[in-house]
C-alpha positions as CSV (number, residue, x, y, z in Angstrom):
1,M,0.0,0.0,0.0
2,M,1.3,3.5,-0.9
3,P,1.0,6.0,1.9
4,R,-0.8,8.5,-0.3
5,L,-3.8,6.1,-0.5
6,V,-4.8,7.2,3.0
7,E,-5.8,10.5,1.6
8,I,-8.9,9.0,0.0
9,L,-9.5,6.0,2.3
10,R,-12.7,6.2,4.4
11,C,-14.2,3.8,6.9
12,P,-16.5,1.3,5.1
13,H,-19.0,1.4,8.0
14,C,-19.4,5.0,8.8
15,G,-17.5,6.9,6.1
16,G,-15.2,8.5,8.6
17,R,-11.6,9.3,7.8
18,V,-9.0,6.7,8.7
19,G,-5.4,7.1,9.9
20,L,-2.4,4.9,10.2
21,L,-1.5,3.7,13.7
22,G,2.1,4.4,14.3
23,E,4.7,6.1,12.0
24,F,5.7,4.7,8.6
25,N,8.4,6.1,6.4
26,D,8.4,3.3,3.8
27,D,7.5,3.9,0.2
28,V,5.3,0.8,0.5
29,I,3.5,-0.1,3.7
30,T,3.3,-3.9,3.8
31,T,2.1,-4.5,7.4
32,A,0.2,-2.0,9.5
33,E,-3.2,-1.1,11.0
34,M,-5.5,1.7,10.3
35,Q,-8.3,3.0,12.4
36,C,-11.4,5.1,11.7
37,K,-11.2,8.4,13.5
38,S,-15.0,8.4,14.1
39,C,-16.1,4.8,15.0
40,Q,-12.7,3.4,15.8
41,L,-13.0,0.5,13.4
42,K,-9.6,-1.0,12.7
43,I,-8.6,-2.1,9.2
44,P,-5.4,-4.3,9.0
45,V,-2.9,-4.0,6.2
46,V,-1.5,-7.4,5.4
47,D,1.0,-8.0,2.6
48,A,0.5,-4.4,1.5
49,V,-3.3,-4.8,1.1
50,P,-5.8,-3.1,3.3
51,R,-8.4,-5.7,4.3
52,A,-11.7,-4.0,4.8
53,V,-13.8,-7.2,4.7
54,S,-14.0,-10.7,6.2
55,S,-11.9,-13.3,4.5
56,D,-14.9,-15.6,4.3
57,N,-17.6,-14.4,1.9
58,Y,-19.7,-15.3,-1.1
59,A,-16.8,-14.6,-3.5
60,N,-14.5,-17.3,-2.1
61,N,-14.6,-19.2,-5.4
62,F,-13.1,-16.2,-7.2
63,G,-10.2,-16.1,-4.8
64,L,-9.6,-19.8,-5.4
65,Q,-9.6,-19.5,-9.2
66,W,-7.5,-16.3,-9.5
67,N,-4.8,-17.6,-7.1
68,R,-4.7,-20.9,-9.0
69,F,-4.6,-19.1,-12.4
70,R,-2.7,-16.0,-11.3
71,Q,-1.2,-15.2,-14.7
72,T,-3.3,-17.0,-17.2
73,Q,-5.2,-14.0,-18.5
74,L,-2.5,-11.4,-18.2
75,D,-1.4,-10.1,-21.6
76,S,2.2,-9.9,-20.4
77,Y,2.0,-13.7,-19.6
78,S,-0.1,-15.0,-22.6
79,G,1.8,-12.9,-25.1
80,L,-1.6,-12.0,-26.7
81,P,-3.4,-8.7,-26.5
82,I,-6.7,-10.3,-25.4
83,S,-7.3,-8.4,-22.2
84,G,-6.1,-5.1,-23.7
85,E,-8.4,-5.4,-26.7
86,R,-11.4,-6.1,-24.5
87,F,-10.5,-3.2,-22.1
88,F,-10.3,-0.6,-24.9
89,R,-13.2,-2.0,-26.9
90,S,-15.4,-1.9,-23.8
91,T,-14.4,1.4,-22.3
92,G,-13.7,3.4,-25.5
93,W,-11.0,5.2,-23.5
94,S,-7.6,5.9,-25.0
95,P,-4.2,5.4,-23.4
96,E,-3.5,9.1,-23.6
97,E,-6.5,10.1,-21.6
98,L,-5.8,7.6,-18.8
99,A,-2.2,8.8,-18.3
100,G,-1.9,10.4,-14.9
101,K,-5.5,9.8,-13.9
102,R,-6.9,8.1,-10.9
103,V,-8.7,4.9,-11.9
104,L,-10.8,2.5,-9.9
105,D,-10.8,-1.2,-10.9
106,V,-13.8,-2.9,-9.2
107,G,-13.5,-6.7,-9.1
108,C,-9.9,-6.8,-10.2
109,G,-9.3,-10.5,-10.0
110,A,-5.7,-11.3,-10.8
111,G,-5.2,-7.8,-12.3
112,R,-5.7,-8.5,-16.1
113,F,-7.3,-5.1,-16.7
114,A,-5.4,-3.2,-14.0
115,E,-2.2,-4.2,-15.9
116,I,-3.6,-2.4,-19.0
117,A,-4.6,0.8,-17.1
118,L,-1.1,0.9,-15.4
119,R,0.5,0.5,-18.8
120,C,-1.3,3.6,-19.9
121,G,0.2,5.6,-17.0
122,A,-2.9,5.6,-14.8
123,E,-2.8,5.6,-11.0
124,V,-4.8,2.5,-10.3
125,V,-6.7,1.4,-7.2
126,A,-7.8,-2.2,-7.7
127,I,-10.3,-3.8,-5.4
128,D,-11.8,-7.2,-5.0
129,Y,-14.1,-8.9,-2.4
130,S,-12.1,-12.1,-2.5
131,S,-8.5,-13.2,-1.8
132,A,-7.9,-12.5,-5.5
133,V,-6.3,-9.3,-4.3
134,D,-3.3,-11.3,-3.4
135,A,-2.9,-12.6,-7.0
136,C,-3.3,-9.0,-8.3
137,R,-0.8,-7.7,-5.8
138,N,1.7,-10.4,-6.6
139,N,1.3,-10.0,-10.3
140,L,1.7,-6.2,-10.4
141,A,3.8,-5.4,-7.3
142,D,6.5,-3.8,-9.4
143,H,4.1,-0.9,-10.4
144,S,4.5,2.1,-8.1
145,R,1.1,3.5,-9.2
146,L,-0.9,0.6,-7.9
147,N,-2.8,0.1,-4.7
148,V,-4.8,-3.0,-4.0
149,V,-7.6,-3.1,-1.5
150,Q,-9.8,-6.0,-0.3
151,A,-13.2,-4.4,0.0
152,D,-17.0,-4.8,-0.4
153,I,-18.5,-3.2,-3.5
154,Y,-21.5,-2.1,-1.3
155,Q,-19.2,-0.4,1.2
156,L,-16.3,1.0,-0.8
157,P,-13.8,2.5,1.6
158,F,-13.1,5.7,-0.4
159,E,-14.2,9.3,-0.3
160,P,-17.0,9.6,-2.9
161,G,-16.0,11.4,-6.0
162,S,-12.4,10.4,-5.8
163,F,-11.9,8.8,-9.3
164,D,-11.6,10.1,-12.8
165,Y,-12.4,6.7,-14.3
166,V,-14.2,3.7,-12.9
167,Y,-14.6,0.3,-14.6
168,S,-15.9,-3.1,-13.6
169,L,-15.7,-5.8,-16.2
170,G,-17.1,-9.3,-15.7
171,V,-18.2,-8.6,-12.1
172,L,-21.6,-7.0,-11.5
173,Q,-23.8,-10.0,-12.5
174,H,-22.0,-12.0,-9.7
175,T,-23.2,-9.6,-6.9
176,P,-26.3,-10.2,-4.8
177,D,-27.9,-6.8,-5.8
178,V,-26.7,-5.6,-9.2
179,E,-28.5,-2.3,-9.1
180,R,-27.0,-1.4,-5.7
181,A,-23.5,-2.4,-6.9
182,F,-24.0,-0.1,-10.0
183,A,-25.0,2.8,-7.7
184,S,-21.9,2.3,-5.6
185,L,-19.7,2.6,-8.6
186,A,-21.4,5.8,-9.9
187,S,-20.8,7.4,-6.5
188,Q,-17.1,7.1,-6.8
189,L,-16.8,9.3,-9.9
190,K,-15.7,12.9,-9.9
191,P,-18.0,15.3,-11.9
192,G,-17.1,14.6,-15.5
193,G,-15.7,11.2,-14.6
194,K,-16.3,8.2,-16.8
195,L,-17.8,4.8,-16.0
196,T,-17.7,1.5,-17.9
197,V,-19.4,-1.7,-16.7
198,D,-20.3,-4.9,-18.5
199,V,-22.7,-7.6,-17.6
200,Y,-24.1,-10.8,-19.1
201,P,-26.9,-9.9,-21.4
202,K,-30.4,-11.1,-20.5
203,L,-31.6,-13.0,-23.6
204,R,-34.5,-15.4,-24.2
205,R,-32.1,-17.9,-25.7
206,N,-30.1,-18.1,-22.4
207,F,-32.2,-21.1,-21.4
208,L,-30.6,-23.1,-24.2
209,W,-27.1,-22.6,-22.6
210,S,-26.0,-25.6,-20.6
211,K,-24.7,-23.3,-17.9
212,Y,-28.1,-22.4,-16.7
213,W,-29.3,-26.0,-16.6
214,L,-26.4,-27.1,-14.3
215,R,-25.8,-24.0,-12.1
216,P,-28.6,-24.9,-9.6
217,F,-26.5,-27.9,-8.8
218,T,-22.9,-26.8,-9.3
219,R,-23.1,-23.6,-7.2
220,R,-24.0,-25.8,-4.2
221,I,-20.7,-27.8,-4.5
222,A,-17.8,-26.6,-2.4
223,P,-15.4,-24.7,-4.5
224,E,-12.4,-27.0,-4.0
225,R,-14.4,-30.0,-4.9
226,L,-16.0,-28.3,-7.9
227,F,-12.6,-27.3,-9.2
228,R,-11.4,-30.9,-9.1
229,L,-14.5,-32.0,-11.0
230,V,-14.0,-29.3,-13.6
231,Q,-10.3,-30.2,-14.0
232,R,-11.2,-33.8,-14.8
233,A,-14.2,-33.0,-17.0
234,V,-12.7,-30.2,-19.2
235,P,-10.3,-32.3,-21.4
236,P,-13.0,-34.7,-22.8
237,L,-15.7,-32.0,-22.9
238,L,-13.4,-29.6,-24.7
239,S,-12.6,-32.3,-27.3
240,V,-16.3,-32.8,-28.0
241,S,-16.9,-29.1,-28.1
242,R,-14.1,-28.6,-30.6
243,V,-15.6,-31.3,-32.9
244,V,-19.1,-29.9,-32.6
245,G,-17.8,-26.3,-33.1
246,R,-16.4,-27.2,-36.5
247,I,-19.7,-28.3,-37.9
248,P,-20.5,-25.8,-40.8
249,F,-23.0,-23.0,-40.1
250,V,-24.4,-24.3,-36.8
251,G,-21.4,-25.6,-34.9
252,K,-20.6,-22.3,-33.2
253,H,-24.1,-22.3,-31.8
254,L,-24.4,-26.0,-31.0
255,R,-21.3,-26.1,-28.9
256,Y,-23.0,-23.9,-26.2
257,A,-24.9,-27.1,-25.3
258,I,-21.6,-28.7,-24.2
259,P,-20.8,-27.6,-20.6
260,V,-17.3,-26.3,-21.2
261,V,-15.9,-22.9,-22.3
262,N,-14.2,-23.2,-25.7
263,Y,-12.3,-20.3,-27.2
264,E,-11.2,-22.1,-30.4
265,G,-11.8,-19.7,-33.2
266,I,-12.3,-16.8,-30.8
267,Y,-8.8,-16.3,-29.4
268,P,-5.5,-17.4,-31.0
269,L,-4.6,-19.6,-28.1
270,S,-2.2,-22.6,-28.2
271,D,-3.6,-26.0,-27.3
272,K,-2.1,-25.7,-23.8
273,Q,-3.6,-22.2,-23.4
274,L,-6.9,-23.3,-24.7
275,K,-7.2,-26.0,-22.1
276,E,-6.0,-23.7,-19.3
277,W,-8.5,-21.0,-20.2
278,A,-11.2,-23.7,-20.5
279,V,-10.6,-24.9,-16.9
280,L,-10.5,-21.3,-15.6
281,D,-13.6,-20.1,-17.3
282,T,-15.6,-23.3,-17.0
283,F,-15.1,-23.1,-13.2
284,D,-15.9,-19.4,-13.4
285,M,-19.2,-20.3,-15.2
286,F,-20.4,-22.9,-12.7
287,S,-19.1,-21.7,-9.3
288,P,-20.4,-18.2,-8.6
289,A,-23.0,-17.8,-5.9
290,Y,-24.8,-15.3,-8.2
291,D,-25.3,-15.1,-11.9
292,Q,-27.8,-12.3,-12.9
293,P,-27.9,-11.2,-16.5
294,Q,-29.3,-7.7,-17.2
295,S,-31.1,-6.0,-20.1
296,A,-30.1,-2.9,-22.0
297,K,-33.3,-1.2,-20.8
298,T,-32.4,-1.9,-17.2
299,L,-28.8,-0.6,-17.5
300,S,-30.1,2.6,-19.2
301,S,-32.6,3.1,-16.4
302,W,-29.9,2.9,-13.8
303,A,-27.8,5.4,-15.6
304,K,-30.7,7.9,-15.5
305,K,-31.6,7.1,-11.9
306,F,-28.1,7.8,-10.7
307,A,-27.7,11.0,-12.6
308,L,-25.2,9.8,-15.3
309,K,-25.2,11.4,-18.7
310,D,-24.0,10.5,-22.2
311,C,-25.1,7.0,-21.6
312,E,-24.3,4.4,-24.3
313,V,-25.4,0.7,-24.0
314,F,-24.3,-1.8,-26.6
315,R,-23.4,-5.5,-27.2
316,S,-19.9,-6.6,-27.7
317,G,-20.1,-10.2,-26.4
318,F,-21.1,-8.7,-23.0
319,L,-23.7,-6.0,-22.6
320,I,-21.7,-2.8,-22.0
321,L,-22.6,0.5,-20.5
322,R,-20.5,3.7,-20.8
323,A,-21.6,6.9,-19.1
324,V,-20.3,10.1,-17.6
325,R,-21.1,11.7,-14.3
């Protein structure tokens, strides 16, 4: 944690200012304790990460997957611009406009998008509800413009209006109350600040997707056990999916009936990468406690409700919203 982060940190319970207990002269604070000056709540800093939530919560599965696959989806590791292309396609932001700006990454996982924002010269605060913060911190620890915080999206521990840019990609549909999560993000923007979120689209044909047949059962399985099941099931299922996917005209649609994530023909992954991404995202598909797709109409109504302007909602795989405060 960089000492300057304390300037915008606030108590997640009462919103009061927090201060470090003791004196710290280090450029990076790795172990410390902070305390709210109003309600006296204490927030530990462990391994350079302020921990503003309990370690046991509904996002445990994400902590497991991102610590197991810490580098899989980082462009610097894969050698492919997959995360960068998704980031810029979704946000519409340019590297030049992010340079020197304060950016909030909500649901950072292992840091695949934080890496892109840092590369643009942004000052990034990356938060996650799960222990994925440790994967993000370990991956990107060399960046002096990064702060990682373990926090609840519904009680973000920052002064409202602290950020020039806020994004949350692949996250909101996995929260208990998606509208409330969206409202929390909007409150973090400065006037004129820009927001981008994406969610799974709410489509009539979703009922054809094997994910939604099996999730009522898989989400009840303990994450460690489910992960082992996925590891064993992915190789044969991926082989079937690849064969089905090559059927002319209809294959790319039929393969959604196979309960495995298959990126063949979508990303230029090697066979090894294809299997690793399949295990990661198949587990991601079946393990979350919540999976709540949204409609374009709903996203637009939230932008209006929370006083955002220049709202744009469109499909690019995910359903994406861009707006300005």
